[in-house]
N, CA, C and O of each residue as an XYZ file, in Angstrom:
740
protein
N      35.522    -24.518    -55.346
C      36.294    -23.441    -54.818
C      36.533    -22.041    -55.450
O      36.646    -20.962    -54.870
N      36.582    -22.322    -56.796
C      36.747    -20.979    -57.390
C      35.755    -19.997    -57.364
O      36.071    -18.834    -57.616
N      34.596    -20.296    -57.094
C      33.368    -19.691    -56.980
C      33.484    -18.834    -55.508
O      33.110    -17.664    -55.420
N      33.966    -19.477    -54.554
C      34.335    -18.800    -53.227
C      35.330    -17.844    -53.216
O      35.370    -17.016    -52.306
N      36.315    -17.854    -54.309
C      37.332    -16.910    -54.359
C      36.594    -15.694    -55.258
O      36.791    -14.492    -55.082
N      35.819    -16.206    -56.127
C      35.204    -14.907    -56.995
C      34.492    -14.131    -56.051
O      34.542    -12.902    -56.024
N      33.751    -14.910    -55.185
C      32.706    -14.082    -54.214
C      33.897    -13.089    -53.287
O      33.745    -11.876    -53.144
N      34.776    -13.668    -52.858
C      35.608    -12.963    -51.841
C      36.360    -11.827    -52.741
O      36.816    -10.867    -52.119
N      36.519    -11.862    -54.109
C      37.223    -10.680    -54.905
C      36.160     -9.828    -54.913
O      36.447     -8.670    -54.612
N      34.889    -10.078    -55.197
C      33.706     -9.306    -55.109
C      33.630     -8.396    -54.011
O      33.509     -7.190    -54.223
N      33.702     -8.949    -52.651
C      33.746     -8.417    -51.748
C      34.770     -7.429    -51.231
O      34.527     -6.487    -50.476
N      36.023     -7.787    -51.766
C      37.246     -7.020    -51.686
C      37.242     -5.965    -52.557
O      37.925     -4.980    -52.278
N      36.582     -5.995    -53.585
C      36.400     -4.983    -54.501
C      35.408     -3.931    -53.885
O      35.618     -2.730    -54.052
N      34.321     -4.390    -53.167
C      33.359     -3.373    -52.485
C      33.980     -2.628    -51.486
O      33.671     -1.456    -51.270
N      35.095     -3.408    -50.672
C      35.744     -2.560    -49.742
C      36.575     -1.453    -50.205
O      36.784     -0.404    -49.595
N      37.058     -1.823    -51.428
C      37.948     -0.668    -52.019
C      37.237      0.369    -52.319
O      37.664      1.510    -52.143
N      35.859      0.062    -52.896
C      34.963      1.264    -53.354
C      34.439      1.852    -52.126
O      34.107      3.036    -52.181
N      34.320      1.262    -51.102
C      33.866      1.802    -49.722
C      35.262      2.929    -49.091
O      35.077      3.979    -48.475
N      36.371      2.439    -49.397
C      37.446      3.311    -49.051
C      37.345      4.418    -49.896
O      37.410      5.498    -49.308
N      37.185      4.465    -51.275
C      36.878      5.713    -52.086
C      36.238      6.491    -51.654
O      36.681      7.629    -51.499
N      34.710      6.088    -51.234
C      33.863      7.147    -50.669
C      34.180      7.504    -49.275
O      33.657      8.540    -48.866
N      34.867      6.905    -48.542
C      35.426      7.326    -47.297
C      36.243      8.644    -47.542
O      36.016      9.720    -46.990
N      37.193      8.395    -48.426
C      38.072      9.338    -48.918
C      37.431     10.670    -49.272
O      37.806     11.808    -48.989
N      36.291     10.221    -50.012
C      35.702     11.557    -50.636
C      35.019     12.314    -49.448
O      35.036     13.542    -49.372
N      34.526     11.647    -48.690
C      33.567     12.050    -47.459
C      34.447     12.820    -46.600
O      34.082     13.924    -46.195
N      35.655     12.300    -46.265
C      36.521     13.050    -45.265
C      37.008     14.473    -45.800
O      37.256     15.397    -45.026
N      37.122     14.573    -47.156
C      37.393     16.004    -47.772
C      36.324     16.754    -48.380
O      36.536     17.634    -49.215
N      35.091     16.396    -47.944
C      33.874     17.011    -48.634
C      33.788     18.329    -48.037
O      34.144     18.546    -46.879
N      33.351     19.150    -48.762
C      33.166     20.668    -48.103
C      31.752     20.400    -47.760
O      30.855     19.928    -48.459
N      31.746     20.975    -46.016
C      30.596     21.087    -45.376
C      30.093     22.589    -45.032
O      29.653     22.826    -43.907
N      30.155     23.430    -45.857
C      29.714     24.841    -45.541
C      28.340     24.761    -45.617
O      27.595     24.380    -46.521
N      28.069     25.323    -44.153
C      26.387     25.635    -43.857
C      26.166     27.051    -43.370
O      27.043     27.633    -42.731
N      24.940     27.644    -43.680
C      24.643     28.967    -43.100
C      23.664     28.886    -41.872
O      22.726     28.090    -41.942
N      23.809     29.572    -40.884
C      23.233     29.560    -39.864
C      22.922     30.946    -39.330
O      23.758     31.843    -39.219
N      21.406     31.050    -38.954
C      21.199     32.566    -38.272
C      21.387     32.644    -36.861
O      20.828     31.699    -36.305
N      21.961     33.414    -36.080
C      22.152     33.404    -34.735
C      21.734     34.760    -34.166
O      21.946     35.811    -34.771
N      21.164     34.694    -33.041
C      20.644     35.858    -32.387
C      21.358     36.178    -30.967
O      21.987     35.382    -30.269
N      21.090     37.599    -30.711
C      21.676     37.750    -29.329
C      21.072     39.147    -28.778
O      20.901     40.079    -29.563
N      20.796     39.248    -27.587
C      20.133     40.337    -26.994
C      21.121     41.549    -26.955
O      20.699     42.697    -26.817
N      22.378     41.273    -27.076
C      23.326     42.298    -26.968
C      23.485     43.106    -28.173
O      23.067     42.740    -29.272
N      24.075     44.177    -27.967
C      24.285     45.192    -29.195
C      24.983     44.542    -30.413
O      25.776     43.639    -30.150
N      24.813     44.851    -31.608
C      25.537     44.085    -32.750
C      26.964     44.265    -32.809
O      27.741     43.414    -33.243
N      27.420     45.846    -32.184
C      28.950     45.974    -32.443
C      29.581     44.800    -31.068
O      30.564     44.100    -31.310
N      29.065     44.746    -30.052
C      29.634     43.976    -29.028
C      29.475     42.535    -29.627
O      30.475     41.847    -29.426
N      28.779     42.101    -30.101
C      28.595     40.784    -30.810
C      29.770     40.385    -31.839
O      30.462     39.367    -31.811
N      29.811     41.382    -32.691
C      30.599     41.298    -33.705
C      32.031     41.410    -33.362
O      32.839     40.815    -34.075
N      32.432     42.095    -32.365
C      33.602     42.294    -31.709
C      33.980     40.904    -31.163
O      34.978     40.283    -31.526
N      33.233     40.551    -30.407
C      33.562     39.289    -29.933
C      33.595     38.079    -30.735
O      34.301     37.144    -30.358
N      33.031     38.008    -31.610
C      33.037     36.689    -32.573
C      34.475     37.185    -33.341
O      35.396     36.370    -33.393
N      34.622     38.336    -33.847
C      35.815     38.630    -34.507
C      37.153     38.243    -33.585
O      38.114     37.646    -34.070
N      37.093     38.600    -32.399
C      38.514     38.232    -31.409
C      38.375     36.983    -31.327
O      39.396     36.432    -31.738
N      37.402     36.085    -30.908
C      37.432     34.883    -31.050
C      37.777     34.089    -32.305
O      38.512     33.111    -32.167
N      37.345     34.391    -33.451
C      37.843     33.939    -34.711
C      39.677     34.027    -34.916
O      40.380     33.111    -35.341
N      40.111     35.304    -34.507
C      41.334     35.831    -34.960
C      42.045     34.931    -33.781
O      43.176     34.526    -34.050
N      41.651     34.679    -32.868
C      42.321     33.919    -31.667
C      42.417     32.327    -32.229
O      43.358     31.652    -31.809
N      41.621     31.822    -33.012
C      41.634     30.344    -33.601
C      42.406     30.335    -34.722
O      42.454     29.239    -35.282
N      43.059     31.269    -35.249
C      43.739     31.371    -36.433
C      43.119     32.177    -37.871
O      43.814     32.433    -38.854
N      41.900     32.447    -37.753
C      41.454     33.175    -38.540
C      41.846     34.510    -39.019
O      42.236     35.325    -38.182
N      41.785     34.860    -40.366
C      42.296     36.278    -40.679
C      41.454     37.195    -41.111
O      40.653     36.725    -41.919
N      41.289     38.558    -40.845
C      40.282     39.254    -41.794
C      40.669     39.242    -43.125
O      41.852     39.198    -43.460
N      39.690     39.281    -43.947
C      39.626     39.266    -45.117
C      38.705     40.510    -45.978
O      38.299     40.344    -47.128
N      38.495     41.674    -45.227
C      37.915     42.628    -45.412
C      36.241     42.478    -45.321
O      35.734     41.669    -44.543
N      35.670     43.094    -45.945
C      33.991     43.088    -45.840
C      33.429     43.925    -46.649
O      34.119     44.339    -47.581
N      32.101     44.375    -46.521
C      31.506     45.288    -47.295
C      30.603     45.935    -46.126
O      29.759     45.301    -45.493
N      30.905     47.256    -45.943
C      30.041     47.954    -44.964
C      28.622     48.204    -45.622
O      27.651     48.033    -44.885
N      28.415     48.567    -46.852
C      26.808     48.674    -47.380
C      26.216     47.376    -47.117
O      25.052     47.359    -46.718
N      26.840     46.295    -47.280
C      26.202     45.060    -47.020
C      26.187     44.396    -45.587
O      25.585     43.360    -45.304
N      27.042     45.258    -44.628
C      27.261     44.852    -43.351
C      27.743     43.331    -43.162
O      27.243     42.451    -42.462
N      28.927     43.290    -44.044
C      29.570     41.959    -44.183
C      31.138     42.006    -43.800
O      31.974     42.867    -44.077
N      31.253     40.936    -43.154
C      32.785     40.605    -42.621
C      33.123     39.515    -43.072
O      32.286     38.613    -43.020
N      34.435     39.241    -43.653
C      34.942     38.054    -44.266
C      36.152     37.751    -43.603
O      36.928     38.682    -43.388
N      36.510     36.352    -43.163
C      37.394     35.787    -42.882
C      37.969     34.642    -43.552
O      37.216     33.772    -43.988
N      39.178     34.552    -43.676
C      39.819     33.270    -44.361
C      40.733     32.625    -43.314
O      41.201     33.228    -42.348
N      40.944     31.302    -43.614
C      42.050     30.328    -42.922
C      42.057     29.239    -43.688
O      41.220     28.940    -44.540
N      43.111     28.587    -43.343
C      43.682     27.263    -43.857
C      43.202     26.090    -43.017
O      43.212     26.049    -41.786
N      42.766     25.108    -43.875
C      42.406     23.853    -43.043
C      43.554     22.771    -43.278
O      43.929     22.651    -44.444
N      44.085     22.065    -42.427
C      45.043     21.077    -42.591
C      44.380     19.810    -42.325
O      43.388     19.621    -41.621
N      45.104     18.920    -43.024
C      44.464     17.637    -43.052
C      45.065     17.006    -41.476
O      45.877     17.632    -40.795
N      44.525     15.752    -41.108
C      44.739     15.293    -40.079
C      45.944     14.076    -40.147
O      45.754     12.984    -40.681
N      47.158     14.474    -39.526
C      47.923     13.530    -39.725
C      47.517     11.934    -39.139
O      47.975     10.904    -39.634
N      46.699     11.974    -38.150
C      46.410     10.462    -37.528
C      45.446      9.745    -38.492
O      45.456      8.524    -38.642
N      44.508     10.689    -39.217
C      43.588     10.130    -40.118
C      44.362      9.750    -41.447
O      43.992      8.769    -42.092
N      45.428     10.518    -41.855
C      46.120     10.242    -42.958
C      46.879      9.011    -42.769
O      47.003      8.349    -43.799
N      47.423      8.531    -41.711
C      47.997      7.432    -41.296
C      47.159      6.161    -41.212
O      47.522      5.034    -41.549
N      46.025      6.509    -40.726
C      44.799      5.625    -40.458
C      44.527      4.947    -41.969
O      44.628      3.746    -42.219
N      44.175      5.955    -42.874
C      43.916      5.521    -44.296
C      44.824      4.830    -44.928
O      44.631      3.820    -45.605
N      46.013      5.466    -44.675
C      47.115      4.500    -45.496
C      47.214      3.192    -44.880
O      47.331      2.272    -45.691
N      47.194      2.833    -43.502
C      46.948      1.666    -43.139
C      45.798      0.782    -43.880
O      45.989     -0.329    -44.373
N      44.577      1.489    -43.863
C      43.582      0.637    -44.383
C      43.878      0.558    -45.861
O      43.640     -0.480    -46.479
N      44.379      1.603    -46.434
C      44.703      1.322    -48.146
C      45.557      0.150    -48.414
O      45.285     -0.755    -49.203
N      46.893      0.275    -47.491
C      47.536     -0.784    -47.569
C      46.978     -2.433    -47.316
O      47.162     -3.367    -48.096
N      46.329     -2.479    -46.139
C      45.523     -3.786    -45.894
C      44.687     -4.164    -47.048
O      44.817     -5.245    -47.623
N      43.696     -3.125    -47.434
C      42.823     -3.543    -48.377
C      43.603     -4.076    -49.657
O      43.148     -5.085    -50.195
N      44.775     -3.460    -50.204
C      45.322     -3.681    -51.413
C      46.143     -5.106    -51.336
O      46.260     -5.862    -52.300
N      46.704     -5.351    -49.998
C      47.171     -6.482    -49.736
C      46.091     -7.826    -49.769
O      46.381     -8.967    -50.127
N      44.884     -7.376    -49.329
C      43.743     -8.231    -49.377
C      43.720     -8.449    -50.644
O      44.045     -9.557    -51.071
N      43.307     -7.366    -51.540
C      43.012     -7.826    -52.921
C      44.084     -8.591    -53.677
O      43.731     -9.378    -54.555
N      45.615     -8.381    -53.343
C      46.548     -9.164    -53.786
C      46.321    -10.636    -53.560
O      46.277    -11.442    -54.490
N      46.167    -10.986    -52.172
C      45.972    -12.410    -51.714
C      44.775    -12.990    -52.535
O      44.839    -14.137    -52.976
N      43.628    -12.157    -52.749
C      42.593    -13.072    -53.579
C      43.078    -13.239    -54.956
O      42.751    -14.286    -55.514
N      43.835    -12.356    -55.636
C      44.022    -12.511    -56.762
C      45.123    -13.650    -57.016
O      45.166    -14.335    -58.038
N      45.965    -13.744    -55.982
C      47.056    -15.022    -56.020
C      46.100    -16.120    -56.038
O      46.263    -16.990    -56.894
N      45.099    -16.215    -55.198
C      44.312    -17.450    -55.150
C      43.486    -17.944    -56.394
O      43.078    -19.080    -56.638
N      43.359    -16.855    -57.068
C      42.209    -16.987    -58.182
C      43.329    -17.269    -59.377
O      43.280    -18.290    -60.062
N      44.193    -16.396    -59.521
C      45.340    -16.604    -60.573
C      46.884    -16.977    -60.123
O      47.776    -16.130    -60.170
N      47.098    -18.289    -59.695
C      48.470    -18.749    -59.244
C      49.602    -18.528    -60.043
O      50.769    -18.506    -59.652
N      49.122    -18.340    -61.370
C      50.310    -18.053    -62.271
C      51.048    -16.683    -62.043
O      52.225    -16.465    -62.331
N      50.198    -15.830    -61.499
C      50.759    -14.406    -61.090
C      52.104    -14.451    -59.999
O      53.024    -13.653    -59.816
N      51.802    -15.613    -59.445
C      52.845    -15.516    -58.272
C      52.603    -14.601    -57.195
O      51.445    -14.460    -56.802
N      53.556    -13.949    -56.655
C      53.585    -13.377    -55.313
C      53.542    -11.767    -55.842
O      53.657    -10.864    -55.013
N      53.389    -11.509    -57.124
C      53.248    -10.040    -57.740
C      52.205     -9.162    -57.191
O      52.409     -7.998    -56.846
N      50.901     -9.870    -57.116
C      49.807     -8.948    -56.651
C      49.910     -8.555    -55.318
O      49.172     -7.596    -55.093
N      50.603     -8.966    -54.262
C      50.887     -8.562    -53.271
C      51.833     -6.910    -53.108
O      52.069     -6.219    -52.117
N      52.126     -6.768    -54.328
C      52.894     -5.339    -54.546
C      51.798     -4.425    -54.556
O      52.092     -3.229    -54.558
N      50.490     -4.776    -54.563
C      49.460     -3.619    -54.590
C      49.194     -2.835    -53.427
O      48.535     -1.795    -53.400
N      49.880     -3.538    -52.249
C      49.756     -2.948    -50.976
C      50.900     -1.890    -50.922
O      50.810     -1.019    -50.056
N      51.969     -1.886    -51.769
C      53.054     -0.835    -51.840
C      52.371      0.466    -52.435
O      52.699      1.599    -52.082
N      51.276      0.162    -53.481
C      50.834      1.253    -54.174
C      49.632      1.671    -53.149
O      49.571      2.854    -52.817
N      48.723      0.792    -52.660
C      47.566      1.438    -51.973
C      47.959      2.090    -50.607
O      47.259      3.000    -50.163
N      48.785      1.758    -50.100
C      49.012      2.449    -48.670
C      49.466      3.881    -48.815
O      48.860      4.746    -48.183
N      50.535      4.222    -49.638
C      50.614      5.596    -49.961
C      49.721      6.401    -50.447
O      49.573      7.574    -50.103
N      48.903      5.645    -51.501
C      47.778      6.440    -52.241
C      46.661      6.743    -51.534
O      45.927      7.609    -52.008
N      46.356      6.212    -50.476
C      45.060      6.519    -49.744
C      45.455      7.644    -49.017
O      44.697      8.612    -49.084
N      46.654      7.763    -48.210
C      47.107      8.859    -47.360
C      47.200     10.163    -48.087
O      46.664     11.245    -47.847
N      48.060      9.768    -49.087
C      48.220     11.131    -50.140
C      47.001     11.682    -50.723
O      46.886     12.907    -50.774
N      46.008     10.866    -51.203
C      44.742     11.410    -51.819
C      44.192     12.238    -50.538
O      43.979     13.439    -50.704
N      43.975     11.709    -49.386
C      43.261     12.250    -48.323
C      44.090     13.694    -47.954
O      43.455     14.719    -47.704
N      45.460     13.661    -47.948
C      46.236     15.007    -47.586
C      45.760     16.168    -48.705
O      45.313     17.296    -48.495
N      45.987     15.565    -49.806
C      45.841     16.578    -50.927
C      44.547     17.074    -50.826
O      44.463     18.302    -50.863
N      43.218     16.260    -50.673
C      41.814     16.845    -51.042
C      41.608     17.483    -49.664
O      41.129     18.615    -49.720
N      41.822     17.086    -48.643
C      41.496     17.767    -47.552
C      42.070     19.217    -47.164
O      41.447     20.035    -46.487
N      43.313     19.402    -47.682
C      43.838     20.666    -47.363
C      43.369     21.728    -48.293
O      43.476     21.608    -49.513
N      42.905     22.656    -47.773
C      42.004     23.796    -48.583
C      42.018     25.204    -47.665
O      42.381     25.252    -46.490
N      41.658     26.057    -48.268
C      41.449     27.500    -47.857
C      39.929     27.634    -47.689
O      39.167     27.569    -48.654
N      39.440     27.858    -46.187
C      37.981     28.032    -45.854
C      37.758     29.662    -45.771
O      38.581     30.577    -45.771
N      36.422     29.665    -45.706
C      36.217     31.190    -45.701
C      34.957     31.348    -44.474
O      34.259     30.368    -44.214
N      34.813     32.262    -43.984
C      33.627     32.518    -42.865
C      33.147     33.902    -43.172
O      33.968     34.819    -43.169
N      31.846     34.135    -43.444
C      31.228     35.167    -43.604
C      30.212     35.432    -42.591
O      29.294     34.640    -42.381
N      30.385     36.745    -41.837
C      29.536     37.204    -40.676
C      28.512     38.310    -41.491
O      29.107     39.131    -42.188
N      27.307     38.377    -41.463
C      26.432     39.187    -41.849
C      25.640     39.785    -41.067
O      24.883     39.005    -40.490
N      25.468     41.145    -40.741
C      24.595     41.575    -39.817
C      23.288     41.616    -40.456
O      23.145     42.106    -41.576
N      22.212     41.056    -39.700
C      20.898     41.144    -40.220
C      19.972     42.098    -39.659
O      18.949     42.354    -40.295
N      20.199     42.665    -38.539
C      19.508     43.449    -37.654
C      19.460     44.987    -37.971
O      20.541     45.438    -38.350
N      18.582     45.743    -37.904
C      18.662     47.226    -38.278
C      19.621     47.931    -37.540
O      20.044     47.471    -36.480
N      20.034     49.082    -38.028
C      21.409     49.719    -37.652
C      21.407     50.180    -35.908
O      22.330     50.102    -35.098
N      20.100     50.637    -35.739
C      19.977     51.224    -34.321
C      19.320     50.134    -33.392
O      18.697     50.510    -32.398
N      19.416     49.087    -33.623
C      18.735     48.011    -32.797
C      19.698     47.320    -31.468
O      20.893     47.031    -31.535
N      19.075     47.211    -30.653
C      19.647     46.567    -29.501
C      19.989     45.240    -29.635
O      21.013     44.794    -29.118
N      18.911     44.291    -30.548
C      19.076     42.958    -30.568
C      19.957     42.658    -31.987
O      19.781     43.270    -33.040
N      20.852     41.676    -31.791
C      21.463     41.382    -32.667
C      21.195     40.227    -33.816
O      21.096     39.153    -33.222
N      21.043     40.047    -35.221
C      20.736     39.021    -35.676
C      21.999     38.879    -36.741
O      22.428     39.865    -37.341
N      22.543     37.568    -36.911
C      23.660     37.434    -37.579
C      23.479     36.429    -38.426
O      22.841     35.492    -37.946
N      23.888     36.289    -39.717
C      23.817     35.084    -40.609
C      25.292     34.806    -40.681
O      26.090     35.682    -41.016
N      25.643     33.607    -40.370
C      27.108     33.172    -40.386
C      27.032     32.026    -41.423
O      26.214     31.106    -41.409
N      28.026     32.233    -42.332
C      28.350     30.995    -43.464
C      29.679     30.728    -43.298
O      30.608     31.534    -43.338
N      29.721     29.367    -43.081
C      31.165     28.822    -42.515
C      31.069     27.361    -42.640
O      29.964     26.862    -42.857
N      32.168     26.589    -42.519
C      32.469     25.061    -42.407
C      31.551     24.693    -40.880
O      31.637     25.314    -39.821
N      30.764     23.608    -41.152
C      29.878     23.064    -39.997
C      30.549     23.005    -38.504
O      30.042     23.350    -37.436
N      31.904     22.436    -38.772
C      32.596     22.392    -37.346
C      32.870     23.739    -36.725
O      32.816     23.887    -35.504
N      33.182     24.785    -37.603
C      33.400     26.180    -37.274
C      32.143     26.624    -36.410
O      32.298     27.150    -35.308
N      30.953     26.399    -36.935
C      29.829     26.859    -36.741
C      29.600     26.331    -35.288
O      29.366     27.079    -34.339
N      29.695     24.908    -35.202
C      29.326     24.250    -33.844
C      30.381     24.613    -32.953
O      30.043     24.460    -31.779
N      31.611     25.067    -33.115
C      32.580     25.716    -32.233
C      31.985     26.834    -31.679
O      31.845     26.992    -30.466
N      31.550     27.789    -32.722
C      31.076     29.271    -32.058
C      29.926     28.924    -31.429
O      29.676     29.723    -30.527
N      28.973     27.894    -31.558
C      27.588     28.007    -30.817
C      28.198     27.062    -29.570
O      27.379     27.118    -28.653
N      28.995     26.470    -29.313
C      29.306     25.748    -28.062
C      30.224     26.544    -27.189
O      30.174     26.474    -25.961
N      31.155     27.385    -27.919
C      31.891     28.343    -27.094
C      31.409     29.688    -26.703
O      31.591     30.224    -25.610
N      30.763     30.177    -27.737
C      30.433     31.683    -27.328
C      29.008     31.774    -26.993
O      28.560     32.898    -26.769
N      28.183     30.698    -26.922
C      26.909     31.002    -26.786
C      26.491     31.537    -25.366
O      25.458     32.190    -25.218
N      27.348     31.228    -24.322
C      26.995     31.732    -23.088
C      27.589     33.363    -22.958
O      26.955     34.390    -22.715
N      28.848     33.197    -23.182
C      29.547     34.743    -23.110
C      28.827     35.793    -23.942
O      28.678     36.890    -23.404
N      28.316     35.607    -25.285
C      27.647     36.634    -25.888
C      26.185     36.465    -26.175
O      25.594     37.205    -26.961
N      25.600     35.469    -25.520
C      24.290     35.160    -25.375
C      23.663     34.917    -26.428
O      22.519     35.325    -26.630
N      24.512     34.032    -27.454
C      23.803     33.487    -28.725
C      22.851     32.586    -28.643
O      22.847     31.780    -27.713
N      21.870     32.588    -29.635
C      21.099     31.549    -29.441
C      20.654     31.138    -31.065
O      20.505     32.048    -31.882
N      20.504     30.052    -31.364
C      19.937     29.775    -32.653
C      18.877     28.487    -32.475
O      18.428     28.168    -31.374
N      18.541     27.785    -33.747
C      17.566     26.631    -33.514
C      18.400     25.491    -33.162
O      17.876     24.378    -33.103
N      19.748     25.656    -32.901
C      20.439     24.501    -32.505
C      20.278     23.524    -33.486
O      20.266     22.419    -32.944
N      20.148     23.453    -34.713
C      20.112     22.378    -35.839
C      21.494     21.853    -35.874
O      21.776     20.672    -36.074
N      22.158     22.608    -35.708
C      23.993     22.008    -35.767
C      24.139     20.961    -34.929
O      24.497     19.859    -35.345
N      23.853     21.224    -33.563
C      24.112     20.189    -32.220
C      23.082     19.212    -32.358
O      23.314     18.243    -31.635
N      21.964     19.100    -33.062
C      21.022     17.973    -32.959
C      20.987     17.258    -34.480
O      20.084     16.472    -34.764
N      21.985     17.581    -35.372
C      22.270     17.102    -36.564
C      22.738     15.556    -36.410
O      23.549     15.579    -35.484
N      22.633     14.429    -36.805
C      23.136     13.247    -36.763
C      24.157     12.940    -37.790
O      24.458     11.777    -38.061
N      24.689     13.959    -38.358
C      26.033     14.086    -39.281
C      26.996     14.660    -38.483
O      28.122     14.874    -38.932
């Protein structure tokens, strides 16, 4: 019977490792660069994207005229629902580990169940701290000065690039290789 509990302990530890990797993935930086084209004049496209970004809470952070670069910054907040979910997972996982330890080492009594008191707030707190950060967005004009075709290079978080592609592709006639929308991640 002891070997069954040992294998259960091993599986419970593997689940804890999985939770740690999930926490890392939930707060990972996903900055991506994508080139976007439009048949509209560059000034019109830049104004349209700038207005849309400011409406979403991004703030202009200057730029460089010589490099044809606009910079924006914004704060990314953690998801309260995901923080609660991860706290529940952390608490349940820690309680499971405590139950397995009680079965393996009955001398410990009920004390291993207190691991859930540590695991529940720890998982949510780690997620909230790691996922809250400042993000930046860079718009660089690649097309020549007097061109009627706009070519932009945008460096931003992957989710923001997807939102730009989905929401502004029709109004500003934006096109790209759609690699963001076809990506399995």
